[in-house]
PLY file of the C-alpha trace (Angstrom):
ply
format ascii 1.0
element vertex 94
property float x
property float y
property float z
element edge 93
property int vertex1
property int vertex2
end_header
16.74 -11.40 -0.22
17.73 -11.07 -3.92
15.49 -7.93 -4.56
16.55 -6.59 -1.41
20.03 -6.60 -2.24
19.58 -5.86 -5.67
17.74 -2.49 -5.14
20.34 -1.69 -2.42
22.25 1.38 -2.55
26.23 1.24 -1.92
26.75 1.31 1.48
23.23 0.14 2.36
21.87 -2.46 5.09
19.28 -5.22 4.80
17.81 -6.41 7.90
16.14 -9.59 7.88
13.42 -9.73 10.70
11.96 -12.92 11.67
12.44 -16.24 11.23
10.79 -17.25 8.00
13.06 -19.77 6.96
15.09 -20.13 3.03
18.08 -19.77 1.44
20.03 -17.05 0.12
23.40 -17.08 -1.34
25.36 -14.25 -3.65
28.92 -13.89 -4.73
31.13 -12.89 -1.84
32.58 -9.93 -4.10
29.19 -8.06 -4.07
29.66 -7.57 -0.39
32.85 -5.69 -1.13
31.43 -4.31 -4.37
28.28 -2.56 -2.81
29.64 -2.07 0.46
26.52 -3.80 2.03
25.55 -5.21 5.16
23.06 -8.38 5.85
21.87 -8.15 9.47
19.53 -10.42 11.28
16.98 -9.99 13.99
14.25 -11.22 15.70
11.04 -9.67 15.83
10.68 -9.02 19.58
7.87 -9.58 21.86
4.28 -8.84 21.70
4.98 -6.50 24.73
8.16 -4.86 22.99
5.31 -4.12 20.03
3.23 -2.66 22.41
5.67 -0.25 23.92
6.80 0.94 20.48
3.72 1.52 19.38
2.75 3.66 22.45
6.07 5.73 21.90
4.58 6.56 18.18
1.39 7.34 19.56
2.78 9.72 22.18
4.90 11.36 20.07
7.97 10.47 21.87
9.58 9.15 18.30
8.30 9.69 14.91
6.47 6.93 12.57
8.31 6.45 9.28
7.28 8.38 6.81
4.61 7.02 4.48
3.50 8.09 1.02
1.29 6.84 -1.15
1.14 6.47 -4.92
-1.10 5.33 -7.53
-0.62 1.61 -8.87
0.04 2.62 -12.33
3.52 4.31 -10.68
4.65 0.98 -9.36
7.72 1.03 -11.72
8.61 4.82 -11.15
8.38 3.67 -7.44
10.64 0.71 -7.87
13.12 3.17 -10.07
13.27 5.55 -6.92
13.82 2.67 -4.51
16.65 1.67 -6.51
18.24 5.24 -6.49
17.79 5.86 -2.75
15.13 8.52 -3.53
12.41 6.48 -0.90
12.56 7.43 2.82
10.20 5.57 4.82
7.51 3.61 3.05
5.44 3.91 -0.50
2.43 2.03 -0.38
0.51 1.67 -3.88
-2.91 2.28 -3.97
-5.62 1.45 -6.38
0 1
1 2
2 3
3 4
4 5
5 6
6 7
7 8
8 9
9 10
10 11
11 12
12 13
13 14
14 15
15 16
16 17
17 18
18 19
19 20
20 21
21 22
22 23
23 24
24 25
25 26
26 27
27 28
28 29
29 30
30 31
31 32
32 33
33 34
34 35
35 36
36 37
37 38
38 39
39 40
40 41
41 42
42 43
43 44
44 45
45 46
46 47
47 48
48 49
49 50
50 51
51 52
52 53
53 54
54 55
55 56
56 57
57 58
58 59
59 60
60 61
61 62
62 63
63 64
64 65
65 66
66 67
67 68
68 69
69 70
70 71
71 72
72 73
73 74
74 75
75 76
76 77
77 78
78 79
79 80
80 81
81 82
82 83
83 84
84 85
85 86
86 87
87 88
88 89
89 90
90 91
91 92
92 93
């Protein structure tokens, strides 16, 4: 959570998925300063996951964009994430 809220652009949202436990705290002022939202959700059922995969397979919804970058560009990828230049996912490859 500290990483997620640290790289979050102003007005961004962190969605916490699942029931992994743990704790998180931040100064209340950070919510106003970053205009951020933290939202919780459960992961859904196996049937819902299968339905989502079927929707992507049949092209009824688009999958999230996935870009690959070499591992030596990890720092640049994090910088891009911090300033909001990442759309979808970036996978670091070796």
